[in-house]
C-alpha positions as CSV (number, residue, x, y, z in Angstrom):
1,M,0.7,-1.7,6.2
2,D,2.4,-4.5,5.4
3,F,1.9,-6.5,1.7
4,D,0.4,-10.0,2.4
5,D,0.6,-12.0,-0.9
6,K,-1.3,-15.3,1.0
7,Q,-4.1,-12.4,1.4
8,L,-4.5,-11.4,-2.1
9,I,-3.3,-14.9,-4.1
10,D,-6.1,-16.2,-1.9
11,E,-8.3,-13.3,-2.7
12,G,-7.7,-13.7,-6.7
13,R,-8.9,-17.5,-6.2
14,T,-12.2,-16.6,-5.0
15,A,-12.7,-13.8,-7.2
16,Y,-12.5,-15.7,-10.9
17,F,-15.0,-19.0,-8.9
18,S,-17.5,-16.0,-7.9
19,S,-16.9,-14.3,-10.9
20,N,-17.2,-17.7,-12.8
21,G,-14.2,-17.3,-15.0
22,N,-14.4,-13.7,-16.0
23,Y,-11.0,-12.2,-15.0
24,F,-10.9,-8.6,-13.5
25,N,-7.7,-7.8,-10.8
26,P,-8.8,-4.3,-9.1
27,Y,-5.1,-3.2,-8.4
28,K,-2.9,-1.2,-10.7
29,V,-0.9,-3.4,-13.5
30,G,2.5,-4.4,-12.6
31,S,1.5,-3.6,-8.4
32,M,2.4,-6.2,-6.3
33,E,-0.7,-6.7,-5.3
34,F,-2.3,-7.3,-8.6
35,N,0.6,-9.9,-9.1
36,A,0.2,-11.4,-6.2
37,Y,-4.0,-10.8,-7.2
38,E,-3.8,-12.7,-10.5
39,R,-1.5,-15.8,-9.3
40,G,-4.2,-17.0,-7.5
41,W,-6.5,-15.6,-9.7
42,M,-4.6,-18.3,-11.8
43,Q,-3.9,-21.1,-9.6
44,A,-7.1,-21.2,-9.5
45,L,-7.9,-22.4,-13.5
46,K,-5.5,-24.3,-13.1
47,R,-7.4,-26.6,-11.1
48,D,-10.5,-25.6,-12.6
49,D,-12.1,-28.7,-14.6
50,R,-14.1,-26.8,-16.6
51,R,-11.9,-24.1,-17.8
52,D,-15.1,-21.4,-17.8
53,I,-13.1,-18.6,-19.0
54,R,-13.9,-15.7,-21.3
55,F,-10.8,-14.4,-22.9
56,D,-12.5,-10.8,-23.1
57,S,-10.5,-8.9,-20.8
58,P,-8.1,-6.7,-22.3
59,T,-5.9,-6.8,-18.7
60,L,-5.2,-10.8,-20.2
61,Y,-2.7,-11.7,-22.3
62,S,-4.0,-14.2,-24.8
63,K,-5.1,-17.9,-24.6
64,K,-1.7,-18.9,-26.3
65,A,0.7,-17.2,-23.9
66,L,-1.8,-18.5,-21.2
67,F,-1.0,-22.2,-21.9
68,R,2.4,-22.3,-22.3
């Protein structure tokens, strides 16, 4: 099976909007899949004017680190 980061980036982007900004990454931390999914999720966050996000997820980094 080949790694398809575009599909996982799209999955992360879609998840951001369908979960109203609540972050959950279903992939193993540090894996290529995790990173691609998170990349898509963060791209959606950056483009969302509402920025309707909760920062209580244990897998998200600090709010300060996210917006540097």
